N, C-alpha and C positions, 0 to 999 in steps of 0.2 A: 792796446793805441784802439782794436776794433771799436771796446764802448767809445770811446770819444767819438770816432767818427759817428756810428751811430746816433750817438747825443745832441751829434748836429745833426746831422738827416732825418731825424725824427724833430727838430723845433724848427718855429716859421715865427718870426716877427709880426701882429698882428696891423700892423702897417701895410703889409701886402694884401689884406682884403681892402684895407684902404685906398690902393689902386689899380680895384678891380680886379684882381687875382685871384677871385673864389671859386671860380672854375678849376681852374689850376691846381688852388690847392687840393681842393672838395677829389678831381681825380687822382691824384697822388694818393691822396690818403685810399681812394677804394681802388690801387691798383699796387703800394708799397705798405700799407698798414700806417697805423697811429698814428698825429702827427702832435704836440704839445704849440702851444698856440703863447707866445710869450707877450705883455705885456708890460714896458718899463725893467726889462729884464727880469722878468719875474712871471711864473708859469700862470697863465689863467687859465687854461680849461684844455680836455685833451678831448681829439677831431680820431673820430671812429666811426668806421664804413656800419651799415645798421645793420648787416650780419657780424661783426664782430662785435657790435656792444650785445645782438641777442644768444653769441653764441658765448659771451663770456657772465652773461645774467645764467642764463642756464647750467654755466659751472657752479656759479654761485647758487642757483638753486638745489643744484645734485650734495651740493658741501651740506648745506643746512642737514638735507632731507636724511644724507648718511650721520652726520653728526644725533640727529633724532633719531635713527634705530640705533647707530649704539649705544646712547644711554639706557633707550628701552630694553637694548638686551641685555646691559651690566644690568640688570635686577631680575633678569629672567628665571623663573624657578623652573627644572624639568616637573621637581615636584607637584605644582600646579596644575598641569596639564591636562586637559580631558580628554578624552576621543566622541569621535565623532556620530559614536554609538552612545555615551552618555550622554549629548545636550538632544539628539533622537531621540532618547527615553525621557527625557526631563521639559522637554517644549513640545514629546507626544510627533517626532515628526514619521512623517511613513515616506516609502523611495517618490511614490505620486506627490508628493512634496516640493519635488528637487525637477518634475520634469521641464518646470517652466525658468531655470533655471538655466541652461542650456549658454545662451546667449549672456550670460558676465563673466566678465575676467578680472582677474583680482591682479595688481598689479603688486 
């Protein structure tokens, strides 16, 4: 029963915008969460606060990054890993080559 109540409370008819109630609707979205705008008894769009929209975009981006990392790790071969010392030898790096890299951060 609560899901029906939630659905009713989160939908608004587009006619409320035509009646000049956009400000009230935007305040409700900001304080109560997303609203589904209905036009001719069909969902037309979803209204979200900017903070909620950004949060959702961040969540989607995190999920994409996780999927990419998972895919890459599925092909990881520990036998193919080379040590820092091997890299240094191959490219003739010395400790002084790393002195200017203290400010670099890897995520």
